[in-house]
Chimera marker file (.cmm) of the C-alpha trace (Angstrom):
<marker_set name="trace">
<marker id="1" x="-58.994" y="26.977" z="62.066" r="1" g="1" b="0" radius="0.5"/>
<marker id="2" x="-60.899" y="25.325" z="59.221" r="1" g="1" b="0" radius="0.5"/>
<marker id="3" x="-59.297" y="22.400" z="57.435" r="1" g="1" b="0" radius="0.5"/>
<marker id="4" x="-60.438" y="21.056" z="54.070" r="1" g="1" b="0" radius="0.5"/>
<marker id="5" x="-60.351" y="17.362" z="53.198" r="1" g="1" b="0" radius="0.5"/>
<marker id="6" x="-60.052" y="16.537" z="49.475" r="1" g="1" b="0" radius="0.5"/>
<marker id="7" x="-61.186" y="13.357" z="47.700" r="1" g="1" b="0" radius="0.5"/>
<marker id="8" x="-61.454" y="12.293" z="44.057" r="1" g="1" b="0" radius="0.5"/>
<marker id="9" x="-63.987" y="9.479" z="43.936" r="1" g="1" b="0" radius="0.5"/>
<marker id="10" x="-64.109" y="7.273" z="40.852" r="1" g="1" b="0" radius="0.5"/>
<marker id="11" x="-67.115" y="4.998" z="40.831" r="1" g="1" b="0" radius="0.5"/>
<marker id="12" x="-67.214" y="1.312" z="40.218" r="1" g="1" b="0" radius="0.5"/>
<marker id="13" x="-70.018" y="-1.044" z="41.077" r="1" g="1" b="0" radius="0.5"/>
<marker id="14" x="-70.463" y="-1.505" z="44.801" r="1" g="1" b="0" radius="0.5"/>
<marker id="15" x="-67.599" y="0.720" z="45.940" r="1" g="1" b="0" radius="0.5"/>
<marker id="16" x="-68.125" y="2.811" z="49.053" r="1" g="1" b="0" radius="0.5"/>
<marker id="17" x="-65.472" y="5.310" z="50.124" r="1" g="1" b="0" radius="0.5"/>
<marker id="18" x="-64.964" y="6.376" z="53.742" r="1" g="1" b="0" radius="0.5"/>
<marker id="19" x="-64.719" y="10.169" z="53.989" r="1" g="1" b="0" radius="0.5"/>
<marker id="20" x="-64.120" y="9.942" z="57.698" r="1" g="1" b="0" radius="0.5"/>
<marker id="21" x="-64.524" y="7.031" z="60.018" r="1" g="1" b="0" radius="0.5"/>
<marker id="22" x="-66.371" y="6.412" z="63.261" r="1" g="1" b="0" radius="0.5"/>
<marker id="23" x="-64.874" y="8.160" z="66.288" r="1" g="1" b="0" radius="0.5"/>
<marker id="24" x="-62.899" y="10.681" z="64.225" r="1" g="1" b="0" radius="0.5"/>
<marker id="25" x="-63.257" y="14.095" z="65.775" r="1" g="1" b="0" radius="0.5"/>
<marker id="26" x="-63.949" y="16.033" z="62.576" r="1" g="1" b="0" radius="0.5"/>
<marker id="27" x="-67.361" y="17.540" z="61.944" r="1" g="1" b="0" radius="0.5"/>
<marker id="28" x="-68.328" y="18.530" z="58.408" r="1" g="1" b="0" radius="0.5"/>
<marker id="29" x="-69.146" y="22.253" z="58.274" r="1" g="1" b="0" radius="0.5"/>
<marker id="30" x="-69.816" y="22.249" z="54.537" r="1" g="1" b="0" radius="0.5"/>
<marker id="31" x="-69.276" y="20.025" z="51.530" r="1" g="1" b="0" radius="0.5"/>
<marker id="32" x="-68.799" y="20.575" z="47.814" r="1" g="1" b="0" radius="0.5"/>
<marker id="33" x="-69.495" y="17.601" z="45.515" r="1" g="1" b="0" radius="0.5"/>
<marker id="34" x="-68.449" y="18.269" z="41.911" r="1" g="1" b="0" radius="0.5"/>
<marker id="35" x="-69.210" y="16.103" z="38.894" r="1" g="1" b="0" radius="0.5"/>
<marker id="36" x="-66.047" y="16.377" z="36.803" r="1" g="1" b="0" radius="0.5"/>
<marker id="37" x="-67.499" y="14.517" z="33.806" r="1" g="1" b="0" radius="0.5"/>
<marker id="38" x="-68.266" y="16.881" z="30.919" r="1" g="1" b="0" radius="0.5"/>
<marker id="39" x="-71.239" y="15.054" z="29.381" r="1" g="1" b="0" radius="0.5"/>
<marker id="40" x="-72.876" y="12.691" z="31.904" r="1" g="1" b="0" radius="0.5"/>
<marker id="41" x="-74.686" y="13.129" z="35.209" r="1" g="1" b="0" radius="0.5"/>
<marker id="42" x="-73.059" y="11.648" z="38.319" r="1" g="1" b="0" radius="0.5"/>
<marker id="43" x="-75.183" y="9.719" z="40.816" r="1" g="1" b="0" radius="0.5"/>
<marker id="44" x="-74.183" y="10.250" z="44.449" r="1" g="1" b="0" radius="0.5"/>
<marker id="45" x="-75.270" y="8.754" z="47.758" r="1" g="1" b="0" radius="0.5"/>
<marker id="46" x="-73.878" y="10.254" z="50.960" r="1" g="1" b="0" radius="0.5"/>
<marker id="47" x="-74.586" y="8.481" z="54.233" r="1" g="1" b="0" radius="0.5"/>
<marker id="48" x="-73.506" y="7.859" z="57.793" r="1" g="1" b="0" radius="0.5"/>
<marker id="49" x="-72.930" y="4.399" z="59.192" r="1" g="1" b="0" radius="0.5"/>
<marker id="50" x="-71.780" y="2.899" z="62.468" r="1" g="1" b="0" radius="0.5"/>
<marker id="51" x="-69.592" y="-0.201" z="62.700" r="1" g="1" b="0" radius="0.5"/>
<marker id="52" x="-69.256" y="-0.806" z="58.932" r="1" g="1" b="0" radius="0.5"/>
<marker id="53" x="-66.621" y="-3.526" z="59.408" r="1" g="1" b="0" radius="0.5"/>
<marker id="54" x="-68.928" y="-5.595" z="61.604" r="1" g="1" b="0" radius="0.5"/>
<marker id="55" x="-71.554" y="-6.110" z="58.895" r="1" g="1" b="0" radius="0.5"/>
<marker id="56" x="-74.251" y="-5.294" z="61.475" r="1" g="1" b="0" radius="0.5"/>
<marker id="57" x="-74.356" y="-1.574" z="60.981" r="1" g="1" b="0" radius="0.5"/>
<marker id="58" x="-76.996" y="1.139" z="61.040" r="1" g="1" b="0" radius="0.5"/>
<marker id="59" x="-77.048" y="3.275" z="57.880" r="1" g="1" b="0" radius="0.5"/>
<marker id="60" x="-78.757" y="6.652" z="57.443" r="1" g="1" b="0" radius="0.5"/>
<marker id="61" x="-78.786" y="8.521" z="54.114" r="1" g="1" b="0" radius="0.5"/>
<marker id="62" x="-78.040" y="12.230" z="53.940" r="1" g="1" b="0" radius="0.5"/>
<marker id="63" x="-78.591" y="12.259" z="50.171" r="1" g="1" b="0" radius="0.5"/>
<marker id="64" x="-79.595" y="9.178" z="48.172" r="1" g="1" b="0" radius="0.5"/>
<marker id="65" x="-78.944" y="8.658" z="44.458" r="1" g="1" b="0" radius="0.5"/>
<marker id="66" x="-78.911" y="12.369" z="43.696" r="1" g="1" b="0" radius="0.5"/>
<marker id="67" x="-77.994" y="13.180" z="40.083" r="1" g="1" b="0" radius="0.5"/>
<marker id="68" x="-75.419" y="15.960" z="39.774" r="1" g="1" b="0" radius="0.5"/>
<marker id="69" x="-75.467" y="17.298" z="36.191" r="1" g="1" b="0" radius="0.5"/>
<marker id="70" x="-72.289" y="17.176" z="34.091" r="1" g="1" b="0" radius="0.5"/>
<marker id="71" x="-69.830" y="19.894" z="35.033" r="1" g="1" b="0" radius="0.5"/>
<marker id="72" x="-71.930" y="20.977" z="38.036" r="1" g="1" b="0" radius="0.5"/>
<marker id="73" x="-71.565" y="20.988" z="41.793" r="1" g="1" b="0" radius="0.5"/>
<marker id="74" x="-73.766" y="20.332" z="44.791" r="1" g="1" b="0" radius="0.5"/>
<marker id="75" x="-73.101" y="22.385" z="47.917" r="1" g="1" b="0" radius="0.5"/>
<marker id="76" x="-74.165" y="21.140" z="51.335" r="1" g="1" b="0" radius="0.5"/>
<marker id="77" x="-74.019" y="23.786" z="54.037" r="1" g="1" b="0" radius="0.5"/>
<marker id="78" x="-73.943" y="23.287" z="57.786" r="1" g="1" b="0" radius="0.5"/>
<marker id="79" x="-77.763" y="23.224" z="58.009" r="1" g="1" b="0" radius="0.5"/>
<marker id="80" x="-77.897" y="20.477" z="55.341" r="1" g="1" b="0" radius="0.5"/>
<marker id="81" x="-75.482" y="18.181" z="57.175" r="1" g="1" b="0" radius="0.5"/>
<marker id="82" x="-76.749" y="16.588" z="60.385" r="1" g="1" b="0" radius="0.5"/>
<marker id="83" x="-74.694" y="16.587" z="63.547" r="1" g="1" b="0" radius="0.5"/>
<marker id="84" x="-73.089" y="13.176" z="63.253" r="1" g="1" b="0" radius="0.5"/>
<marker id="85" x="-72.685" y="11.195" z="66.491" r="1" g="1" b="0" radius="0.5"/>
<marker id="86" x="-69.106" y="10.082" z="67.172" r="1" g="1" b="0" radius="0.5"/>
<marker id="87" x="-69.833" y="6.410" z="66.578" r="1" g="1" b="0" radius="0.5"/>
<marker id="88" x="-70.809" y="7.093" z="62.937" r="1" g="1" b="0" radius="0.5"/>
<marker id="89" x="-68.549" y="7.591" z="59.947" r="1" g="1" b="0" radius="0.5"/>
<marker id="90" x="-69.326" y="9.504" z="56.752" r="1" g="1" b="0" radius="0.5"/>
<marker id="91" x="-69.338" y="7.558" z="53.471" r="1" g="1" b="0" radius="0.5"/>
<marker id="92" x="-70.031" y="8.136" z="49.782" r="1" g="1" b="0" radius="0.5"/>
<marker id="93" x="-70.964" y="5.937" z="46.847" r="1" g="1" b="0" radius="0.5"/>
<marker id="94" x="-70.972" y="7.201" z="43.249" r="1" g="1" b="0" radius="0.5"/>
<marker id="95" x="-72.264" y="5.614" z="40.055" r="1" g="1" b="0" radius="0.5"/>
<marker id="96" x="-70.124" y="3.028" z="38.273" r="1" g="1" b="0" radius="0.5"/>
<marker id="97" x="-68.782" y="5.357" z="35.560" r="1" g="1" b="0" radius="0.5"/>
<marker id="98" x="-68.850" y="8.596" z="37.571" r="1" g="1" b="0" radius="0.5"/>
<marker id="99" x="-66.023" y="10.744" z="38.902" r="1" g="1" b="0" radius="0.5"/>
<marker id="100" x="-66.782" y="13.182" z="41.700" r="1" g="1" b="0" radius="0.5"/>
<marker id="101" x="-64.477" y="15.559" z="43.562" r="1" g="1" b="0" radius="0.5"/>
<marker id="102" x="-65.400" y="16.034" z="47.212" r="1" g="1" b="0" radius="0.5"/>
<marker id="103" x="-64.204" y="18.904" z="49.396" r="1" g="1" b="0" radius="0.5"/>
<marker id="104" x="-65.197" y="18.849" z="53.051" r="1" g="1" b="0" radius="0.5"/>
<marker id="105" x="-64.615" y="21.837" z="55.306" r="1" g="1" b="0" radius="0.5"/>
<marker id="106" x="-64.177" y="20.605" z="58.873" r="1" g="1" b="0" radius="0.5"/>
<link id1="1" id2="2" r="1" g="1" b="0" radius="0.2"/>
<link id1="2" id2="3" r="1" g="1" b="0" radius="0.2"/>
<link id1="3" id2="4" r="1" g="1" b="0" radius="0.2"/>
<link id1="4" id2="5" r="1" g="1" b="0" radius="0.2"/>
<link id1="5" id2="6" r="1" g="1" b="0" radius="0.2"/>
<link id1="6" id2="7" r="1" g="1" b="0" radius="0.2"/>
<link id1="7" id2="8" r="1" g="1" b="0" radius="0.2"/>
<link id1="8" id2="9" r="1" g="1" b="0" radius="0.2"/>
<link id1="9" id2="10" r="1" g="1" b="0" radius="0.2"/>
<link id1="10" id2="11" r="1" g="1" b="0" radius="0.2"/>
<link id1="11" id2="12" r="1" g="1" b="0" radius="0.2"/>
<link id1="12" id2="13" r="1" g="1" b="0" radius="0.2"/>
<link id1="13" id2="14" r="1" g="1" b="0" radius="0.2"/>
<link id1="14" id2="15" r="1" g="1" b="0" radius="0.2"/>
<link id1="15" id2="16" r="1" g="1" b="0" radius="0.2"/>
<link id1="16" id2="17" r="1" g="1" b="0" radius="0.2"/>
<link id1="17" id2="18" r="1" g="1" b="0" radius="0.2"/>
<link id1="18" id2="19" r="1" g="1" b="0" radius="0.2"/>
<link id1="19" id2="20" r="1" g="1" b="0" radius="0.2"/>
<link id1="20" id2="21" r="1" g="1" b="0" radius="0.2"/>
<link id1="21" id2="22" r="1" g="1" b="0" radius="0.2"/>
<link id1="22" id2="23" r="1" g="1" b="0" radius="0.2"/>
<link id1="23" id2="24" r="1" g="1" b="0" radius="0.2"/>
<link id1="24" id2="25" r="1" g="1" b="0" radius="0.2"/>
<link id1="25" id2="26" r="1" g="1" b="0" radius="0.2"/>
<link id1="26" id2="27" r="1" g="1" b="0" radius="0.2"/>
<link id1="27" id2="28" r="1" g="1" b="0" radius="0.2"/>
<link id1="28" id2="29" r="1" g="1" b="0" radius="0.2"/>
<link id1="29" id2="30" r="1" g="1" b="0" radius="0.2"/>
<link id1="30" id2="31" r="1" g="1" b="0" radius="0.2"/>
<link id1="31" id2="32" r="1" g="1" b="0" radius="0.2"/>
<link id1="32" id2="33" r="1" g="1" b="0" radius="0.2"/>
<link id1="33" id2="34" r="1" g="1" b="0" radius="0.2"/>
<link id1="34" id2="35" r="1" g="1" b="0" radius="0.2"/>
<link id1="35" id2="36" r="1" g="1" b="0" radius="0.2"/>
<link id1="36" id2="37" r="1" g="1" b="0" radius="0.2"/>
<link id1="37" id2="38" r="1" g="1" b="0" radius="0.2"/>
<link id1="38" id2="39" r="1" g="1" b="0" radius="0.2"/>
<link id1="39" id2="40" r="1" g="1" b="0" radius="0.2"/>
<link id1="40" id2="41" r="1" g="1" b="0" radius="0.2"/>
<link id1="41" id2="42" r="1" g="1" b="0" radius="0.2"/>
<link id1="42" id2="43" r="1" g="1" b="0" radius="0.2"/>
<link id1="43" id2="44" r="1" g="1" b="0" radius="0.2"/>
<link id1="44" id2="45" r="1" g="1" b="0" radius="0.2"/>
<link id1="45" id2="46" r="1" g="1" b="0" radius="0.2"/>
<link id1="46" id2="47" r="1" g="1" b="0" radius="0.2"/>
<link id1="47" id2="48" r="1" g="1" b="0" radius="0.2"/>
<link id1="48" id2="49" r="1" g="1" b="0" radius="0.2"/>
<link id1="49" id2="50" r="1" g="1" b="0" radius="0.2"/>
<link id1="50" id2="51" r="1" g="1" b="0" radius="0.2"/>
<link id1="51" id2="52" r="1" g="1" b="0" radius="0.2"/>
<link id1="52" id2="53" r="1" g="1" b="0" radius="0.2"/>
<link id1="53" id2="54" r="1" g="1" b="0" radius="0.2"/>
<link id1="54" id2="55" r="1" g="1" b="0" radius="0.2"/>
<link id1="55" id2="56" r="1" g="1" b="0" radius="0.2"/>
<link id1="56" id2="57" r="1" g="1" b="0" radius="0.2"/>
<link id1="57" id2="58" r="1" g="1" b="0" radius="0.2"/>
<link id1="58" id2="59" r="1" g="1" b="0" radius="0.2"/>
<link id1="59" id2="60" r="1" g="1" b="0" radius="0.2"/>
<link id1="60" id2="61" r="1" g="1" b="0" radius="0.2"/>
<link id1="61" id2="62" r="1" g="1" b="0" radius="0.2"/>
<link id1="62" id2="63" r="1" g="1" b="0" radius="0.2"/>
<link id1="63" id2="64" r="1" g="1" b="0" radius="0.2"/>
<link id1="64" id2="65" r="1" g="1" b="0" radius="0.2"/>
<link id1="65" id2="66" r="1" g="1" b="0" radius="0.2"/>
<link id1="66" id2="67" r="1" g="1" b="0" radius="0.2"/>
<link id1="67" id2="68" r="1" g="1" b="0" radius="0.2"/>
<link id1="68" id2="69" r="1" g="1" b="0" radius="0.2"/>
<link id1="69" id2="70" r="1" g="1" b="0" radius="0.2"/>
<link id1="70" id2="71" r="1" g="1" b="0" radius="0.2"/>
<link id1="71" id2="72" r="1" g="1" b="0" radius="0.2"/>
<link id1="72" id2="73" r="1" g="1" b="0" radius="0.2"/>
<link id1="73" id2="74" r="1" g="1" b="0" radius="0.2"/>
<link id1="74" id2="75" r="1" g="1" b="0" radius="0.2"/>
<link id1="75" id2="76" r="1" g="1" b="0" radius="0.2"/>
<link id1="76" id2="77" r="1" g="1" b="0" radius="0.2"/>
<link id1="77" id2="78" r="1" g="1" b="0" radius="0.2"/>
<link id1="78" id2="79" r="1" g="1" b="0" radius="0.2"/>
<link id1="79" id2="80" r="1" g="1" b="0" radius="0.2"/>
<link id1="80" id2="81" r="1" g="1" b="0" radius="0.2"/>
<link id1="81" id2="82" r="1" g="1" b="0" radius="0.2"/>
<link id1="82" id2="83" r="1" g="1" b="0" radius="0.2"/>
<link id1="83" id2="84" r="1" g="1" b="0" radius="0.2"/>
<link id1="84" id2="85" r="1" g="1" b="0" radius="0.2"/>
<link id1="85" id2="86" r="1" g="1" b="0" radius="0.2"/>
<link id1="86" id2="87" r="1" g="1" b="0" radius="0.2"/>
<link id1="87" id2="88" r="1" g="1" b="0" radius="0.2"/>
<link id1="88" id2="89" r="1" g="1" b="0" radius="0.2"/>
<link id1="89" id2="90" r="1" g="1" b="0" radius="0.2"/>
<link id1="90" id2="91" r="1" g="1" b="0" radius="0.2"/>
<link id1="91" id2="92" r="1" g="1" b="0" radius="0.2"/>
<link id1="92" id2="93" r="1" g="1" b="0" radius="0.2"/>
<link id1="93" id2="94" r="1" g="1" b="0" radius="0.2"/>
<link id1="94" id2="95" r="1" g="1" b="0" radius="0.2"/>
<link id1="95" id2="96" r="1" g="1" b="0" radius="0.2"/>
<link id1="96" id2="97" r="1" g="1" b="0" radius="0.2"/>
<link id1="97" id2="98" r="1" g="1" b="0" radius="0.2"/>
<link id1="98" id2="99" r="1" g="1" b="0" radius="0.2"/>
<link id1="99" id2="100" r="1" g="1" b="0" radius="0.2"/>
<link id1="100" id2="101" r="1" g="1" b="0" radius="0.2"/>
<link id1="101" id2="102" r="1" g="1" b="0" radius="0.2"/>
<link id1="102" id2="103" r="1" g="1" b="0" radius="0.2"/>
<link id1="103" id2="104" r="1" g="1" b="0" radius="0.2"/>
<link id1="104" id2="105" r="1" g="1" b="0" radius="0.2"/>
<link id1="105" id2="106" r="1" g="1" b="0" radius="0.2"/>
</marker_set>
């Protein structure tokens, strides 16, 4: 049975939000990233990282500084999302004045 995870991400400088952490059993089947701002683009980076708390992590970008137009969405389907090894978590960073809704089907 598919489960959807919901997040409202409000950007501020240097903030990274964990969508799911290392060793969680969920696998993203699809994702919907929606810019809820009505006039400004939202800048989004989506990446995987292992051991983020250690400070000695490996980071790999899935999308990097992609601009999502105002009032628009970006859909990532199963083929767009790599199979993420268990030791990696999934993280997002958005621009400092951006607000993005994230829905992940797992």
